[in-house]
C-alpha positions in Angstrom: 28.4 15.8 -0.3 24.6 15.8 -0.7 22.2 13.1 0.6 21.0 12.4 -2.9 24.6 11.4 -3.8 24.7 8.9 -0.9 21.2 7.3 -1.4 20.9 5.7 -4.9 17.2 5.0 -4.5 14.4 5.1 -2.0 12.3 1.9 -1.8 9.6 0.8 0.5 9.8 -2.9 1.4 6.6 -5.0 1.2 5.9 -8.6 1.9 4.5 -11.0 -0.7 1.1 -10.7 0.9 1.2 -6.9 0.7 2.3 -7.0 -2.9 -0.6 -9.3 -3.8 -3.0 -7.0 -2.1 -1.6 -4.0 -4.0 -2.1 -5.8 -7.3 -5.8 -6.3 -6.4 -6.3 -2.6 -5.7 -6.3 -1.4 -9.3 -9.6 0.5 -8.6 -11.4 1.9 -5.5 -13.0 -0.9 -3.5 -15.0 -0.9 -0.3 -12.8 -1.8 2.7 -15.6 -4.1 4.0 -15.3 -6.2 0.8 -12.0 -7.7 2.1 -11.5 -10.4 4.7 -10.5 -9.4 8.3 -6.9 -10.5 7.5 -6.8 -8.4 4.3 -8.2 -5.4 6.2 -5.4 -5.8 8.8 -2.8 -5.9 6.0 -4.4 -2.9 4.2 -4.2 -0.8 7.5 -0.5 -1.5 7.5 -0.2 -0.4 3.8 -2.1 2.8 4.7 0.5 3.5 7.4 3.2 3.0 4.8 1.3 5.4 2.5 1.0 2.8 -0.2 -2.8 2.8 0.0 -5.2 5.7 0.3 -8.3 5.5 2.5 -11.3 7.5 1.2 -14.2 8.3 3.5 -15.2 7.7 7.1 -18.5 5.8 7.5 -18.1 3.3 4.6 -14.4 3.8 3.5 -13.0 2.9 0.2 -9.4 2.1 -0.5 -7.2 2.5 -3.5 -3.5 1.9 -4.2 -1.3 5.0 -4.2 0.9 5.6 -7.2 2.2 2.4 -8.7 5.9 1.9 -8.1 8.3 -1.0 -8.0 8.2 -2.7 -4.6 10.9 -5.0 -3.3 10.1 -8.3 -1.6 11.3 -9.1 1.9 
């Protein structure tokens, strides 16, 4: 039996707050344009590979490929 047969789908769970932030990231935006709370949430999304961080000095962020996310 293969693993693909056991797992029907692979989904990354996101909270409502994370989902709202992902909807805002339809284009590249400066990380400093977000509030401190939003930046903290974005860092979590970067670790989940749902957001891409571009640059070092003045980084920009953009949502990774759009997929269906499930709410917690």
